[in-house]
MDAnalysis code that builds the backbone (N, CA, C; Angstrom):
import MDAnalysis as mda
import numpy as np

u = mda.Universe.empty(537, n_residues=179, atom_resindex=np.repeat(np.arange(179), 3), trajectory=True)
u.add_TopologyAttr("name", ["N", "CA", "C"] * 179)
u.add_TopologyAttr("resid", np.arange(1, 180))
u.add_TopologyAttr("resname", ["MET", "MET", "ARG", "GLY", "ILE", "GLY", "ARG", "GLY", "TYR", "ILE", "HIS", "VAL", "TYR", "THR", "GLY", "THR", "GLY", "LYS", "GLY", "LYS", "THR", "THR", "ALA", "SER", "LEU", "GLY", "LEU", "ALA", "LEU", "ARG", "ALA", "VAL", "GLY", "ARG", "GLY", "LEU", "ARG", "VAL", "LEU", "VAL", "VAL", "GLN", "PHE", "LEU", "LYS", "ALA", "GLU", "LYS", "GLU", "TYR", "THR", "GLY", "GLU", "ARG", "SER", "ALA", "ALA", "GLU", "SER", "LEU", "GLY", "PRO", "ALA", "LEU", "GLU", "ILE", "ARG", "ALA", "ARG", "GLY", "THR", "GLY", "GLY", "PHE", "VAL", "PHE", "PRO", "GLY", "GLU", "VAL", "PRO", "PRO", "GLU", "ALA", "SER", "GLU", "ALA", "ALA", "ARG", "SER", "ALA", "LEU", "GLY", "GLU", "VAL", "ARG", "SER", "GLU", "MET", "GLU", "ALA", "GLY", "ARG", "TRP", "ASP", "ILE", "ILE", "VAL", "LEU", "ASP", "GLU", "ILE", "ASN", "VAL", "ALA", "SER", "SER", "LEU", "GLY", "MET", "ILE", "PRO", "THR", "GLY", "ASP", "LEU", "LEU", "ALA", "LEU", "LEU", "ASP", "ALA", "LYS", "PRO", "ASP", "GLY", "VAL", "GLU", "LEU", "VAL", "LEU", "THR", "GLY", "ARG", "ASN", "ALA", "PRO", "ARG", "GLU", "VAL", "LEU", "GLU", "ARG", "ALA", "ASP", "LEU", "VAL", "THR", "GLU", "MET", "ARG", "GLU", "VAL", "LYS", "HIS", "TYR", "TYR", "GLY", "LYS", "GLY", "VAL", "ALA", "ALA", "ARG", "GLU", "GLY", "ILE", "GLU", "LYS"])
u.atoms.positions = np.array([
    [111.123, 79.918, 129.121],
    [110.545, 81.165, 128.641],
    [110.222, 82.062, 129.836],
    [110.334, 83.341, 129.628],
    [110.145, 84.282, 130.727],
    [108.684, 84.354, 131.176],
    [107.767, 84.564, 130.261],
    [106.371, 84.713, 130.621],
    [105.613, 83.415, 130.444],
    [105.932, 82.755, 129.396],
    [105.337, 81.451, 129.144],
    [104.012, 81.520, 128.410],
    [103.926, 80.736, 127.362],
    [102.685, 80.632, 126.603],
    [102.071, 79.251, 126.768],
    [102.680, 78.445, 127.630],
    [102.240, 77.062, 127.737],
    [102.794, 76.291, 126.556],
    [102.017, 75.359, 126.048],
    [102.462, 74.594, 124.884],
    [102.487, 75.512, 123.670],
    [103.577, 75.515, 122.948],
    [103.671, 76.286, 121.714],
    [103.236, 75.451, 120.530],
    [102.611, 76.083, 119.575],
    [102.118, 75.402, 118.387],
    [102.863, 75.872, 117.145],
    [102.612, 75.178, 116.045],
    [103.203, 75.534, 114.761],
    [102.083, 76.027, 113.845],
    [102.218, 77.269, 113.385],
    [101.260, 77.873, 112.459],
    [101.888, 77.915, 111.073],
    [101.084, 77.758, 110.048],
    [101.516, 77.979, 108.674],
    [100.488, 78.888, 108.012],
    [100.959, 80.014, 107.472],
    [100.128, 80.929, 106.694],
    [100.662, 80.854, 105.266],
    [99.882, 80.300, 104.356],
    [100.341, 80.042, 102.997],
    [99.257, 80.423, 102.003],
    [99.492, 80.161, 100.741],
    [98.512, 80.444, 99.700],
    [98.951, 81.578, 98.794],
    [98.151, 81.807, 97.762],
    [98.492, 82.809, 96.748],
    [97.991, 84.202, 97.093],
    [97.162, 84.315, 98.103],
    [96.581, 85.613, 98.434],
    [97.471, 86.468, 99.315],
    [97.158, 87.745, 99.337],
    [97.863, 88.729, 100.155],
    [97.500, 88.513, 101.627],
    [98.457, 88.748, 102.521],
    [98.122, 88.768, 103.936],
    [98.850, 87.785, 104.824],
    [99.745, 86.994, 104.293],
    [100.435, 85.989, 105.103],
    [101.377, 86.648, 106.118],
    [102.245, 87.513, 105.628],
    [103.141, 88.235, 106.537],
    [102.339, 89.161, 107.433],
    [101.336, 89.810, 106.875],
    [100.502, 90.727, 107.650],
    [99.828, 89.998, 108.808],
    [99.337, 88.796, 108.570],
    [98.704, 88.015, 109.644],
    [99.712, 87.683, 110.732],
    [100.924, 87.313, 110.324],
    [101.940, 86.965, 111.326],
    [102.334, 88.193, 112.144],
    [102.389, 89.352, 111.501],
    [102.731, 90.576, 112.232],
    [101.594, 91.021, 113.153],
    [100.367, 90.759, 112.764],
    [99.236, 91.028, 113.652],
    [99.314, 90.169, 114.903],
    [99.656, 88.897, 114.732],
    [99.851, 88.004, 115.874],
    [100.989, 88.520, 116.751],
    [102.076, 88.963, 116.112],
    [103.226, 89.486, 116.860],
    [102.828, 90.708, 117.677],
    [102.081, 91.609, 117.077],
    [101.643, 92.815, 117.775],
    [100.763, 92.466, 118.976],
    [99.840, 91.547, 118.795],
    [98.974, 91.096, 119.895],
    [99.812, 90.487, 121.015],
    [100.791, 89.667, 120.649],
    [101.637, 89.003, 121.647],
    [102.447, 90.017, 122.451],
    [103.041, 90.990, 121.767],
    [103.821, 92.021, 122.456],
    [102.924, 92.791, 123.416],
    [101.696, 93.056, 123.002],
    [100.740, 93.742, 123.871],
    [100.396, 92.961, 125.126],
    [100.658, 91.671, 125.117],
    [100.407, 90.806, 126.282],
    [101.695, 90.418, 127.005],
    [102.769, 91.130, 126.695],
    [104.015, 90.911, 127.430],
    [104.895, 89.793, 126.912],
    [104.611, 89.292, 125.715],
    [105.428, 88.231, 125.144],
    [106.523, 88.830, 124.269],
    [107.563, 88.045, 124.042],
    [108.683, 88.485, 123.196],
    [108.627, 87.735, 121.867],
    [108.789, 88.505, 120.774],
    [108.628, 87.952, 119.435],
    [109.840, 88.278, 118.575],
    [110.341, 87.259, 117.891],
    [111.403, 87.423, 116.910],
    [110.830, 87.097, 115.544],
    [111.058, 87.986, 114.575],
    [110.674, 87.747, 113.184],
    [111.957, 87.685, 112.372],
    [112.176, 86.578, 111.682],
    [113.322, 86.449, 110.791],
    [112.779, 86.409, 109.366],
    [113.191, 87.388, 108.565],
    [112.738, 87.503, 107.184],
    [113.761, 86.815, 106.280],
    [113.316, 85.748, 105.612],
    [114.224, 84.915, 104.832],
    [114.548, 85.467, 103.453],
    [113.721, 86.347, 102.909],
    [113.981, 86.858, 101.568],
    [114.286, 88.353, 101.539],
    [113.803, 89.099, 102.496],
    [114.078, 90.538, 102.509],
    [115.498, 90.785, 103.000],
    [116.134, 91.801, 102.417],
    [117.509, 92.150, 102.778],
    [117.510, 93.310, 103.760],
    [118.575, 93.417, 104.511],
    [118.750, 94.502, 105.482],
    [118.544, 95.867, 104.825],
    [119.005, 96.012, 103.585],
    [118.902, 97.298, 102.878],
    [117.461, 97.644, 102.499],
    [116.567, 96.647, 102.485],
    [115.159, 96.877, 102.172],
    [114.428, 97.265, 103.457],
    [114.481, 98.531, 103.792],
    [113.903, 98.986, 105.057],
    [112.394, 99.110, 104.916],
    [111.661, 98.285, 105.642],
    [110.209, 98.204, 105.507],
    [109.496, 98.875, 106.674],
    [108.218, 99.134, 106.479],
    [107.394, 99.732, 107.520],
    [107.330, 98.879, 108.772],
    [107.289, 97.565, 108.605],
    [107.215, 96.699, 109.786],
    [108.495, 96.769, 110.614],
    [109.624, 96.896, 109.953],
    [110.884, 97.020, 110.707],
    [110.943, 98.347, 111.440],
    [110.471, 99.393, 110.814],
    [110.431, 100.700, 111.466],
    [109.534, 100.658, 112.703],
    [108.368, 100.046, 112.574],
    [107.437, 99.951, 113.707],
    [108.027, 99.109, 114.830],
    [108.707, 98.022, 114.486],
    [109.290, 97.138, 115.501],
    [110.309, 97.883, 116.347],
    [111.066, 98.770, 115.736],
    [112.062, 99.541, 116.489],
    [111.413, 100.360, 117.597],
    [110.209, 100.842, 117.361],
    [109.544, 101.659, 118.386],
    [108.974, 100.817, 119.524],
    [108.874, 99.509, 119.318],
    [108.351, 98.628, 120.371],
    [109.454, 98.087, 121.273],
    [110.685, 98.447, 120.980],
    [111.793, 98.038, 121.839],
    [112.130, 96.580, 121.696],
    [112.716, 96.015, 122.725],
    [113.252, 94.652, 122.626],
    [112.193, 93.547, 122.597],
    [110.920, 93.900, 122.804],
    [109.878, 92.873, 122.812],
    [109.592, 92.323, 121.417],
    [109.875, 93.107, 120.374],
    [109.665, 92.676, 118.993],
    [110.896, 93.038, 118.186],
    [111.541, 92.015, 117.665],
    [112.729, 92.234, 116.852],
    [112.508, 91.614, 115.481],
    [112.816, 92.379, 114.434],
    [112.709, 91.881, 113.063],
    [114.094, 91.917, 112.440],
    [114.526, 90.764, 111.943],
    [115.846, 90.645, 111.323],
    [115.688, 90.230, 109.862],
    [116.123, 91.087, 108.957],
    [116.112, 90.769, 107.529],
    [117.391, 90.016, 107.203],
    [117.263, 88.797, 106.692],
    [118.434, 87.961, 106.446],
    [118.594, 87.533, 104.993],
    [117.722, 88.018, 104.118],
    [117.812, 87.653, 102.711],
    [118.831, 88.504, 101.979],
    [118.979, 88.217, 100.696],
    [119.909, 88.983, 99.864],
    [119.181, 90.058, 99.069],
    [117.855, 90.070, 99.120],
    [117.068, 91.097, 98.446],
    [116.702, 90.734, 97.028],
    [115.710, 91.433, 96.513],
    [115.250, 91.201, 95.151],
    [114.454, 89.916, 95.026],
    [113.895, 89.720, 93.843],
    [113.110, 88.518, 93.588],
    [114.030, 87.349, 93.273],
    [113.626, 86.179, 93.739],
    [114.343, 84.947, 93.441],
    [113.362, 84.071, 92.671],
    [113.785, 83.618, 91.501],
    [112.907, 82.852, 90.631],
    [113.312, 81.384, 90.609],
    [112.324, 80.484, 90.434],
    [112.641, 79.058, 90.345],
    [113.687, 78.811, 89.261],
    [114.668, 77.993, 89.586],
    [115.719, 77.664, 88.639],
    [116.784, 78.737, 88.490],
    [116.607, 79.866, 89.169],
    [117.565, 80.973, 89.060],
    [117.984, 81.475, 90.443],
    [118.127, 80.564, 91.390],
    [118.467, 80.954, 92.760],
    [119.974, 81.192, 92.861],
    [120.387, 82.417, 93.159],
    [121.822, 82.673, 93.321],
    [122.366, 81.907, 94.535],
    [123.568, 81.370, 94.446],
    [124.141, 80.611, 95.568],
    [124.169, 81.418, 96.862],
    [124.420, 82.712, 96.777],
    [124.469, 83.530, 97.999],
    [123.089, 83.648, 98.658],
    [122.018, 83.566, 97.868],
    [120.673, 83.595, 98.443],
    [120.401, 82.307, 99.218],
    [120.809, 81.171, 98.653],
    [120.645, 79.895, 99.361],
    [121.482, 79.866, 100.630],
    [122.693, 80.356, 100.539],
    [123.576, 80.392, 101.707],
    [122.981, 81.272, 102.810],
    [122.434, 82.420, 102.429],
    [121.822, 83.326, 103.407],
    [120.613, 82.663, 104.076],
    [119.804, 81.950, 103.291],
    [118.621, 81.273, 103.839],
    [119.014, 80.173, 104.817],
    [120.024, 79.385, 104.455],
    [120.481, 78.315, 105.357],
    [121.075, 78.901, 106.638],
    [121.796, 79.997, 106.506],
    [122.355, 80.668, 107.680],
    [121.241, 81.194, 108.584],
    [120.202, 81.771, 107.963],
    [119.067, 82.279, 108.745],
    [118.357, 81.148, 109.481],
    [118.247, 79.982, 108.843],
    [117.622, 78.838, 109.507],
    [118.445, 78.421, 110.723],
    [119.756, 78.422, 110.594],
    [120.621, 78.117, 111.733],
    [120.464, 79.138, 112.848],
    [120.322, 80.401, 112.475],
    [120.107, 81.461, 113.455],
    [118.790, 81.250, 114.199],
    [117.743, 80.888, 113.463],
    [116.444, 80.618, 114.098],
    [116.580, 79.472, 115.094],
    [117.264, 78.424, 114.693],
    [117.426, 77.271, 115.593],
    [118.154, 77.678, 116.869],
    [119.218, 78.462, 116.742],
    [119.963, 78.928, 117.921],
    [119.093, 79.782, 118.827],
    [118.348, 80.690, 118.226],
    [117.477, 81.567, 119.014],
    [116.354, 80.774, 119.677],
    [115.822, 79.797, 118.970],
    [114.756, 78.962, 119.512],
    [115.259, 78.181, 120.727],
    [116.447, 77.648, 120.617],
    [117.017, 76.856, 121.707],
    [117.464, 77.723, 122.881],
    [117.780, 79.003, 122.613],
    [118.233, 79.910, 123.673],
    [117.106, 80.274, 124.635],
    [115.860, 80.151, 124.182],
    [114.728, 80.379, 125.075],
    [114.398, 81.827, 125.379],
    [114.849, 82.760, 124.563],
    [114.559, 84.183, 124.816],
    [113.260, 84.652, 124.185],
    [112.687, 83.852, 123.293],
    [111.527, 84.280, 122.526],
    [110.346, 83.360, 122.787],
    [109.161, 83.954, 122.893],
    [107.928, 83.174, 123.035],
    [107.405, 82.741, 121.674],
    [107.553, 83.641, 120.684],
    [107.075, 83.385, 119.326],
    [108.204, 83.717, 118.360],
    [108.396, 82.848, 117.378],
    [109.357, 83.120, 116.314],
    [108.624, 82.971, 114.992],
    [108.667, 84.046, 114.204],
    [108.048, 84.058, 112.883],
    [109.150, 83.835, 111.853],
    [108.956, 82.869, 110.995],
    [109.882, 82.579, 109.909],
    [109.219, 83.084, 108.627],
    [109.432, 84.363, 108.350],
    [108.735, 85.034, 107.257],
    [109.293, 84.608, 105.904],
    [108.413, 84.117, 105.042],
    [108.727, 83.658, 103.682],
    [109.586, 82.392, 103.645],
    [109.623, 81.662, 104.752],
    [110.400, 80.416, 104.763],
    [109.824, 79.381, 103.799],
    [108.501, 79.397, 103.615],
    [107.897, 78.435, 102.694],
    [108.379, 78.668, 101.268],
    [108.524, 79.928, 100.882],
    [109.037, 80.252, 99.552],
    [110.489, 79.797, 99.434],
    [111.284, 80.114, 100.446],
    [112.693, 79.703, 100.430],
    [112.812, 78.183, 100.300],
    [111.946, 77.470, 100.987],
    [111.978, 76.008, 100.915],
    [111.523, 75.522, 99.544],
    [110.448, 76.108, 99.018],
    [109.928, 75.647, 97.721],
    [110.908, 75.919, 96.586],
    [111.766, 76.930, 96.751],
    [112.777, 77.242, 95.735],
    [114.055, 76.415, 95.911],
    [114.089, 75.567, 96.939],
    [115.252, 74.733, 97.179],
    [116.371, 75.426, 97.923],
    [116.120, 76.620, 98.439],
    [117.136, 77.355, 99.182],
    [117.391, 76.700, 100.538],
    [116.356, 76.090, 101.075],
    [116.431, 75.363, 102.337],
    [115.835, 73.983, 102.089],
    [116.582, 72.931, 102.296],
    [116.014, 71.592, 102.117],
    [114.834, 71.369, 103.075],
    [113.779, 70.768, 102.560],
    [112.598, 70.505, 103.382],
    [112.967, 69.707, 104.625],
    [113.891, 68.775, 104.494],
    [114.328, 67.982, 105.650],
    [114.910, 68.844, 106.756],
    [115.649, 69.889, 106.392],
    [116.216, 70.795, 107.398],
    [115.115, 71.582, 108.102],
    [114.104, 71.979, 107.339],
    [112.978, 72.698, 107.938],
    [112.198, 71.780, 108.880],
    [111.974, 70.547, 108.472],
    [111.278, 69.588, 109.337],
    [112.079, 69.302, 110.602],
    [113.394, 69.237, 110.491],
    [114.244, 69.022, 111.668],
    [114.098, 70.187, 112.644],
    [113.979, 71.405, 112.134],
    [113.749, 72.564, 113.001],
    [112.418, 72.419, 113.727],
    [111.376, 72.029, 113.009],
    [110.063, 71.851, 113.637],
    [110.122, 70.778, 114.716],
    [110.852, 69.704, 114.451],
    [110.981, 68.626, 115.428],
    [111.737, 69.072, 116.680],
    [112.635, 70.044, 116.530],
    [113.447, 70.518, 117.653],
    [112.767, 71.621, 118.457],
    [111.582, 72.043, 118.042],
    [110.891, 73.149, 118.709],
    [110.599, 72.804, 120.167],
    [111.082, 73.641, 121.089],
    [110.741, 73.426, 122.503],
    [109.247, 73.673, 122.745],
    [108.716, 73.081, 123.785],
    [107.293, 73.221, 124.102],
    [106.822, 74.669, 124.251],
    [107.613, 75.521, 124.857],
    [107.161, 76.877, 125.154],
    [107.396, 77.890, 124.058],
    [107.630, 77.432, 122.823],
    [107.873, 78.344, 121.702],
    [106.808, 78.114, 120.638],
    [106.212, 79.199, 120.171],
    [105.259, 79.170, 119.070],
    [106.026, 79.519, 117.796],
    [105.886, 78.708, 116.759],
    [106.529, 78.995, 115.480],
    [105.467, 79.344, 114.448],
    [105.736, 80.386, 113.660],
    [104.829, 80.807, 112.598],
    [105.622, 80.836, 111.298],
    [105.191, 80.042, 110.315],
    [105.867, 79.956, 109.027],
    [104.975, 80.600, 107.972],
    [105.522, 81.565, 107.226],
    [104.724, 82.227, 106.207],
    [105.294, 81.961, 104.820],
    [104.484, 82.259, 103.821],
    [104.903, 82.190, 102.433],
    [104.114, 81.174, 101.632],
    [103.984, 81.463, 100.356],
    [103.263, 80.547, 99.476],
    [104.057, 79.273, 99.275],
    [103.380, 78.264, 98.756],
    [104.003, 76.972, 98.405],
    [104.609, 76.239, 99.597],
    [103.914, 76.247, 100.710],
    [104.399, 75.495, 101.873],
    [104.516, 74.011, 101.502],
    [105.638, 73.388, 101.872],
    [105.805, 71.964, 101.559],
    [104.717, 71.119, 102.239],
    [104.248, 70.101, 101.530],
    [103.196, 69.216, 102.046],
    [103.565, 68.669, 103.424],
    [104.829, 68.278, 103.604],
    [105.255, 67.708, 104.883],
    [105.156, 68.725, 106.021],
    [105.381, 69.979, 105.714],
    [105.254, 71.045, 106.720],
    [103.778, 71.233, 107.078],
    [102.916, 71.226, 106.068],
    [101.473, 71.358, 106.320],
    [100.978, 70.227, 107.223],
    [101.485, 69.019, 106.983],
    [101.078, 67.872, 107.796],
    [101.570, 68.002, 109.231],
    [102.730, 68.582, 109.440],
    [103.339, 68.713, 110.756],
    [102.731, 69.864, 111.566],
    [102.164, 70.860, 110.882],
    [101.645, 72.064, 111.541],
    [100.398, 71.763, 112.368],
    [100.195, 72.600, 113.381],
    [98.992, 72.510, 114.209],
    [97.874, 73.388, 113.665],
    [98.246, 74.446, 112.935],
    [97.279, 75.386, 112.380],
    [97.765, 75.753, 110.979],
    [96.897, 75.623, 109.992],
    [97.231, 76.009, 108.619],
    [96.137, 76.933, 108.122],
    [96.545, 78.105, 107.661],
    [95.617, 79.043, 107.041],
    [96.100, 79.303, 105.627],
    [95.196, 79.162, 104.661],
    [95.543, 79.424, 103.275],
    [94.857, 80.702, 102.820],
    [95.670, 81.684, 102.455],
    [95.145, 82.915, 101.895],
    [94.946, 82.675, 100.399],
    [93.755, 82.949, 99.915],
    [93.425, 82.718, 98.517],
    [93.074, 84.051, 97.865],
    [93.771, 84.356, 96.791],
    [93.478, 85.603, 96.083],
    [92.172, 85.477, 95.325],
    [91.278, 86.410, 95.567],
    [90.031, 86.495, 94.828],
    [90.138, 87.629, 93.813],
    [90.743, 88.742, 94.257],
    [90.907, 89.917, 93.403],
    [92.054, 90.731, 93.982],
    [92.890, 91.301, 93.133],
    [94.002, 92.111, 93.611],
    [94.271, 93.229, 92.614],
    [94.548, 94.418, 93.117],
    [94.797, 95.559, 92.239],
    [96.138, 95.483, 91.520],
    [97.012, 94.573, 91.889],
    [98.251, 94.371, 91.127],
    [97.920, 94.043, 89.666],
    [96.815, 93.322, 89.467],
    [96.381, 92.968, 88.124],
    [96.066, 94.176, 87.261],
    [95.819, 95.313, 87.884],
    [95.552, 96.560, 87.159],
    [96.804, 97.421, 87.065],
    [97.959, 96.841, 87.452],
    [99.218, 97.556, 87.322],
    [99.595, 98.415, 88.518],
    [98.879, 98.295, 89.624],
    [99.214, 99.065, 90.823],
    [100.458, 98.459, 91.462],
    [101.471, 99.273, 91.679],
    [102.720, 98.817, 92.296],
    [102.571, 98.730, 93.815],
    [103.482, 97.992, 94.444],
    [103.496, 97.884, 95.912],
    [103.612, 99.303, 96.504],
    [102.749, 99.574, 97.483],
    [102.693, 100.916, 98.074],
    [103.293, 100.927, 99.470],
    [104.037, 101.989, 99.758],
    [104.647, 102.154, 101.065],
    [103.551, 102.248, 102.129],
    [103.721, 101.498, 103.194],
    [102.741, 101.494, 104.279],
    [101.605, 100.515, 104.088],
    [101.450, 99.977, 102.878],
    [100.391, 98.997, 102.605],
    [101.026, 97.633, 102.296],
    [101.896, 97.581, 101.303],
    [102.568, 96.327, 100.952],
    [104.031, 96.300, 101.367],
    [104.588, 97.433, 101.726],
    [105.998, 97.441, 102.108],
    [106.257, 98.484, 103.180],
])
């Protein structure tokens, strides 16, 4: 690693509450401010879904890169399109290559827990990635329904719990707040 973070840890941000991706992006922003390089791979968002976080990352230059690798739209249990699973497995391979290349201090695997819980990525493949993590790389896994084995392997687990949300009142996702 260029700057070095020392020993890298594995974080998991999971649960039903809002804020998992937001927490990982806050960590990414802090890291970039300290001269670290961060890669975010989004497992469910598609390239065509241009989000506020991707727009902001472009202004930070090469220190923060966000790659949308999903096929887009909602994926429901029992209704996973084959191309969505293929895209998720390909993204996992991309993360492994980037992790081994040593160009990034932190790699965020956004919504990987959801992809795994839907069977798009076998839990064993995700655990193999965690086992292959070099010492100087911090991995952050986000998304609800994190597999039990991943929670056991992680060094830090934070569960976001919904107490109240305006979605229940019919408020749609808002630009700049949720997307």
